[in-house]
C-alpha positions, 0 to 999 in steps of 0.5 A: 791134699798134700804128700810131703817127701824128703826127696823126689823125682824128675817130672817126666818120671812122674808124668809117665807113671801118672799116665799109666795110673789113669788107665785104671782110674779113668773117670779122673781123665774124663770130664763132666757133660753136665753136673751128673754125668762124666764122659770118660773121653780121655780128656786128661788131667792138669799137671803143674810143676812149681819150684820153691827154691827159698822155702824150707820144706821142714819149716812148712811142715812144722808151721802148717801155715794155711797161706803157705800150704794152699800154694802147694795145691793147684786149686782154690775151692773158696774162689769158686773158679771153673775147673776144666778137669776132674783131677789136678796134680801140682808137684812142688820141688823145694830148694832143700831137695824135698818134694810135695805132691798136691792134688785137687779132685772132684768130690762128686766122683771120688772120696778120700779112700779113692784118692788114697788108693789112686796115689798108692797106685801111682807110686806103684807104677812110678817104681815100676811095679805095675799090673803085673806085680800081683803082690802089690797091684789090686785092680780098681773096681767099678761095681756100685750101681746096686747100692746107688741106682740111678734114679730121678730125684726131686729138687735137691736144693736144701740149705744146711748153712754149709759154707765150707769154703768161705774166704776168711776162715782160720785153719789150724792143725792140732796134734793128739799123741797116741798115748793121750789117745789111749788114755782117753779111750780107757776113760770112756770105757770106765765112764761108759762101761756098757759101750765097747771101746771107742775108736781112736777117731771117735775120742778125738772127734769127742774132744773137737766137739766138746770144744765146739759146743763151748766155742759156738755157745759163746763161753770160754773157760773163764766164762767170758761172754760172747759178743753175739747170740750163740746158736741153739744146736750143733748138727755134727755130720760125720763122713763114713766110708761105706765100703766095709759097712755093706753086706757083703763088703765092697772091695777097698779098691772101689772107685767112687764117692762111696760114703754117706754121713752120720748125723748127731744133733747136739744142743748147746746147753751153757749150764751143762758140763761137757762130758767127752765120754758121753760125746764119744758114746753118742757119736759111736752110736750114730755111726753104727747106724750106718750099716747096709740096711741104712744105706739102701734105704737111704739112697735106693728109697731117696731117704737122704732128702728127708734127712737133709731137710730134717737138719734144715728144719733145725733152724737157720744157720744162726740158730743151728751150727753144721760142723762136718768131720771127715777122717782120712785115718787108716786110709793108705796115704803113707803107702804112696811110695814113688820110689824114694820112700813113703810120705813124711807128712800129709797136709791139708791145703784147703781153707775151710770152715766149720769143719775138721779133717783127721789125719794119721800122724806119721810113724805114731798112733797119733792123729792130727786134726786140721780144724777150720773155724771163723777167727772168733770161734777159733779163739775160743776153740783153742782156749778150751781146756780139752783142747789144751789138755790133749793137743799140741 
């Protein structure tokens, strides 16, 4: 992830405040002893400084080109190179005076919510508002063992056809303005009166899934045939933050990868018209199933393996497409103020395929959807009527 700022500070100030922040988020400064255990031995993190004298930050944000953005983050997941640290930070200084902070971290130990709280806390330390400032500073909480108890699981090798970090995906940003999101929410309420008002993320996801069904199904809006055999199903996997869904709720400052997934299986029917209201309703229902009882059964009783194998049983990657949606909306990324103002934009610098990351737009109720697909699927996705009508 990348946070863009209109101004910046010296590397020394950032390093000092980063060191102070890591005393609270100490697993980031540890290292894996094996693939499952983190040794919190103060191994440290990697801090990189980059200077882009000839790049204009405003143009980088506006154009959102993947080949430029990936230069602003310190790792390349699709290259499968071994990473020595659990957290790597790259601070990019632009010739115009702007600055971008790019971070990479091990997803095994932290999720987007943890990353957002880490960046917010780092900003507090950089401004001199440390642990003594009780109005802003909130201590990190390490208390998830009751939900995720240590246990011996059988072989977890399940092939879902997930190649998120393939070599040649096309990643593009699609922006849906707040007014259009509000209009979509009203349309769903009118079409599905038995449903509660859907969230911003749910209606934006319905637009994405509708376009995906058409893209994977091999049809453009002009009914042009696809050149290869289309899959029969799409399994949508929606990442769900568990903190507020547990009973009692976990603090937002809880450290870890405290997330689960809602699964939605969508058959591809080339004869059936895509209904965004129906998709939003199905997605809302699948997400609502992820509650305290569901989560405890899923992890404490090892039910997660059965679900993954059920997805695998849908068929090979050629007959069943898996698409992942992760929402960073309402997470405090825009509260990461290091003393020179809040971020002016948030970017995704990683190349991925068959996935989407949803991010709040700056200063509006809009959402930016970063979508990664193969070149052929992207050509159909971005020409779908829903995408053309609602995004820019």
